[in-house]
C-alpha positions in Angstrom: 6.5 43.7 47.8 6.9 42.2 51.3 9.2 39.2 51.9 7.2 36.0 51.4 4.5 37.7 49.3 3.8 36.3 45.9 5.2 38.2 42.9 2.6 40.0 40.8 3.8 38.4 37.6 4.2 34.8 36.5 5.9 33.2 33.6 8.9 34.2 31.5 8.7 37.9 32.7 9.5 37.0 36.3 12.9 38.1 37.5 15.5 36.2 39.6 15.1 38.8 42.3 11.3 38.3 42.5 11.8 34.5 42.9 14.3 35.3 45.7 11.8 37.6 47.5 9.2 34.9 47.4 11.7 32.3 48.7 13.1 34.8 51.3 16.6 34.8 49.8 18.7 37.0 47.6 18.7 36.9 43.8 22.3 35.7 44.0 21.2 32.7 46.0 18.6 31.9 43.3 21.4 31.9 40.8 23.5 29.6 42.9 20.6 27.1 43.1 20.1 27.2 39.3 23.8 26.6 38.9 23.6 23.6 41.2 26.1 25.1 43.7 26.8 22.3 46.2 27.3 24.8 49.0 23.6 25.8 49.1 21.7 24.1 51.9 19.0 21.6 51.1 16.4 23.7 52.9 17.3 26.8 50.9 17.3 24.8 47.7 13.8 23.4 48.3 12.5 26.9 49.0 14.0 28.4 45.8 12.8 25.4 43.7 9.3 25.8 45.1 9.3 29.5 44.3 10.5 28.7 40.7 7.6 26.3 40.2 5.1 28.7 41.7 6.2 31.6 39.5 7.1 29.7 36.3 10.4 31.5 36.3 12.7 30.7 33.4 16.4 31.3 33.9 18.3 33.4 31.3 20.8 30.9 30.3 22.8 33.4 28.2 23.3 35.6 31.2 23.9 32.6 33.4 26.6 31.4 31.0 28.4 34.7 31.0 28.3 35.0 34.8 29.7 31.6 35.4 32.1 31.5 32.4 30.4 28.3 31.3 28.3 27.4 28.3 26.2 24.8 30.2 26.5 22.7 27.1 27.7 19.1 27.0 28.4 17.4 23.7 28.0 13.8 22.6 28.5 12.3 19.2 25.7 10.6 17.3 26.6 7.9 14.7 24.7 8.4 11.4 23.2 4.9 11.7 22.9 4.7 15.5 21.7 1.6 17.3 19.0 1.3 20.0 21.9 1.2 22.5 23.0 4.7 21.4 19.4 5.9 21.5 19.0 4.7 25.1 22.3 6.2 26.1 21.6 9.6 24.5 18.2 9.8 26.0 19.6 9.0 29.5 22.4 11.6 29.0 19.9 14.3 28.0 17.8 13.6 31.1 20.9 13.7 33.3 22.0 17.1 31.7 18.6 18.6 32.2 18.5 17.6 35.8 21.7 19.7 36.3 20.6 22.6 34.3 22.7 21.7 31.2 21.8 21.1 27.6 23.0 18.1 25.6 24.4 18.9 22.2 24.4 16.1 19.6 27.0 16.0 16.9 26.5 13.5 14.1 29.4 11.7 12.4 29.8 9.0 9.8 30.1 5.7 11.6 31.9 4.0 8.7 34.6 6.7 8.5 37.3 6.6 11.2 38.2 10.2 10.6 34.6 11.6 10.5 34.2 12.2 14.3 37.6 14.0 14.5 36.6 16.2 11.5 33.3 17.0 13.1 35.1 18.0 16.3 37.6 20.2 14.4 34.9 21.9 12.2 32.1 22.3 14.8 32.6 21.3 18.4 36.1 22.8 18.7 34.6 26.2 18.0 31.7 25.7 20.4 32.4 26.6 24.0 31.3 23.3 25.4 31.9 22.4 29.1 32.7 18.8 28.2 32.3 15.9 25.7 31.0 12.4 26.3 32.4 9.7 24.0 30.2 6.6 23.7 31.4 3.4 22.0 33.1 3.1 19.6 34.5 6.6 20.0 35.5 5.9 23.5 38.3 3.8 22.0 39.3 6.4 19.3 42.8 7.3 20.4 43.2 10.1 17.9 40.1 11.9 19.0 40.9 11.4 22.7 44.4 12.8 22.1 42.9 15.9 20.4 40.5 16.5 23.3 43.3 16.1 25.8 45.6 18.5 23.8 42.8 21.1 23.7 42.2 20.7 27.5 38.6 19.8 26.7 37.0 17.9 29.6 35.7 14.5 28.4 34.4 11.2 29.7 34.6 7.8 28.1 31.7 5.4 28.2 32.8 1.7 28.3 36.3 2.1 26.8 38.2 -1.1 26.1 41.2 0.3 27.9 40.1 1.0 31.4 43.6 2.2 32.4 43.6 5.2 30.1 44.4 8.7 31.2 40.8 9.9 30.6 38.0 9.5 33.2 35.7 6.7 32.3 32.4 5.1 33.2 32.4 1.3 32.8 30.0 -1.6 33.3 31.3 -4.7 35.0 31.0 -6.7 31.8 33.2 -9.6 33.0 30.8 -10.3 35.9 27.9 -10.2 33.6 29.3 -12.6 31.0 30.5 -15.0 33.7 27.0 -15.0 35.2 25.4 -15.6 31.8 27.8 -18.5 31.0 27.1 -20.1 34.3 23.4 -19.8 33.6 23.7 -21.5 30.2 26.0 -24.2 31.5 23.6 -25.0 34.4 20.9 -25.6 31.8 23.0 -28.3 30.2 24.3 -26.5 27.2 27.7 -27.7 26.0 27.9 -26.4 22.4 27.8 -22.7 21.8 27.6 -20.2 19.0 29.3 -16.8 19.2 28.8 -13.8 16.9 31.8 -11.9 15.7 31.4 -8.2 16.3 32.1 -5.6 13.6 35.8 -4.6 13.3 37.0 -1.7 15.4 34.8 -2.6 18.4 37.2 -4.0 21.0 34.7 -3.6 23.8 32.4 -6.1 22.0 35.1 -8.5 21.2 36.0 -8.5 24.9 32.6 -10.0 25.7 33.3 -13.0 23.5 36.8 -13.4 25.0 35.4 -13.6 28.5 32.9 -16.2 27.4 35.6 -18.3 25.8 37.7 -18.0 29.0 34.7 -19.4 30.9 34.4 -22.3 28.5 38.1 -23.1 28.8 37.7 -23.1 32.5 35.3 -26.0 32.1 37.8 -27.9 30.1 35.7 -27.7 26.9 37.3 -28.5 23.5 37.7 -25.9 20.8 35.0 -27.7 18.8 32.5 -26.7 21.5 32.4 -23.2 19.9 31.2 -22.2 16.5 32.0 -18.6 15.5 29.9 -16.7 13.0 31.8 -14.1 10.9 30.5 -10.5 10.9 28.6 -9.4 7.8 26.9 -6.0 7.7 23.3 -6.3 6.3 22.2 -2.7 6.8 21.2 -3.1 10.4 22.4 -4.9 13.5 19.3 -7.1 13.7 19.5 -8.2 10.0 23.2 -8.9 10.6 22.2 -11.2 13.5 19.8 -13.0 11.3 22.6 -13.7 8.8 24.8 -14.9 11.6 22.1 -17.4 12.6 22.1 -18.8 9.1 25.8 -19.5 9.4 25.6 -21.0 12.9 22.5 -23.1 12.5 22.9 -24.5 9.0 24.8 -27.8 9.1 25.3 -30.7 11.4 27.5 -28.8 13.9 24.9 -26.2 15.0 25.1 -25.2 18.6 22.4 -25.6 21.2 23.0 -22.1 22.7 24.1 -18.7 21.1 25.5 -15.7 22.9 25.2 -12.5 20.8 27.3 -9.5 21.8 24.2 -7.2 22.1 20.4 -7.4 22.2 19.8 -6.3 18.6 22.1 -9.0 17.2 20.4 -11.5 19.5 17.0 -10.5 18.3 18.1 -11.1 14.7 19.5 -14.5 15.7 16.1 -15.5 17.1 14.4 -14.5 13.9 16.9 -16.6 11.9 16.4 -19.6 14.2 12.6 -19.4 13.9 12.8 -19.1 10.1 14.7 -22.5 10.3 12.0 -24.1 12.4 14.0 -24.0 15.6 11.8 -22.7 18.3 13.4 -20.6 21.0 14.1 -21.8 23.7 12.8 -25.4 23.1 15.4 -26.1 20.4 17.9 -23.3 20.9 18.8 -20.9 23.7 19.7 -17.3 22.8 21.1 -14.5 25.0 22.2 -11.0 24.5 23.8 -8.0 26.3 22.5 -4.5 27.2 18.8 -5.0 28.2 17.7 -1.9 26.3 14.9 -1.3 23.9 15.8 -4.2 21.6 15.3 -6.7 24.5 11.8 -5.4 25.0 10.9 -5.9 21.3 12.1 -9.5 21.1 9.9 -12.6 21.3 10.2 -14.6 23.3 11.5 -12.2 26.0 15.3 -12.1 25.8 17.7 -13.3 28.5 20.4 -10.7 28.6 22.9 -8.8 30.8 21.5 -5.4 31.9 23.8 -2.5 31.6 22.6 0.4 33.8 22.7 3.0 31.0 20.7 5.6 33.0 23.3 5.4 35.8 26.2 5.4 33.4 25.0 8.5 31.6 24.3 10.2 34.9 27.8 9.4 36.2 29.3 10.7 32.9 27.5 14.0 33.3 28.6 14.2 36.9 32.2 13.6 36.0 32.1 16.6 33.6 30.1 18.9 35.9 31.6 18.0 39.3 34.8 16.1 38.6 35.7 12.8 40.2 37.3 9.5 39.5 36.4 6.8 36.9 33.8 4.4 38.2 32.6 0.8 37.6 28.8 0.1 37.5 27.4 -3.2 38.4 25.4 -5.3 35.8 22.6 -7.8 36.3 21.7 -11.0 34.6 18.1 -10.9 33.4 16.8 -14.4 32.9 13.8 -14.6 30.6 12.2 -17.0 28.2 14.8 -17.1 25.5 16.9 -19.6 27.4 15.9 -23.0 28.6 17.1 -26.4 29.5 18.8 -28.3 26.7 16.5 -30.7 25.0 17.3 -34.4 25.4 
């Protein structure tokens, strides 16, 4: 076959060398492109990728793994009753892995058991030759699991840990800037009494959002009575727990005129609870959340929230495992929608 001529075969049977001949390069160069070698020129990469599309070539990942001494597997833990936040993050991580020729391996653990994730790692992932592990909240704050990964020299990246100064690489969102922007928005609308929802225990990254909000309120010289705090009560789902929090916050004479929930699912439940009490949002009550994921899209009216760039955060986490680098801070954005409005006179 002459250089530049099309291979006679297409599909799974096509070899790496045939793709190389079509692209005018060696089979080893094709392998370097598949492995995302940064030293391959962009022009060569484009020719090889075009040849791969034309032939329908499918890399032999087993052979690729042996040749590179890598598994091309990245693991991430899945809580047994995961939230929409986790679903969005996992979907983004899977796409980021696929773009780099890696596969995402999900390992489920019992969210209510502090030892479950560590046990799953010891029993399963520790025996799997993964190239790295991504720890999403709340596991990004699980010191025992992080210590075990470190002792095993297992590359890992933390998503949104409460301790940003830890020794593990991390990808964070600028939550402080987001909460400050949200507080300023609510204050500018004339709101002076606020409801906050207590997050579940063992979630320091969620408690931090409330702490920043309270600091903003103190900066305005507001009295402690300006805040009503709803205790956390698990009702089987985050949204139903938010509905229960609304009952606590809105029943009685000291109900607030704006509520900040630590995430969108909780905020969605708060809005349902408010509407059940004949308090239309935002005419009688402003409600805001955090994340801007799928839960914000389901809410009615559309939810004012702080957008975390989960796609970017997942991509950065995968890059830290596959390419190395330093911890990074991703910008957030205040999304003003119809769930917040000017305080009624």
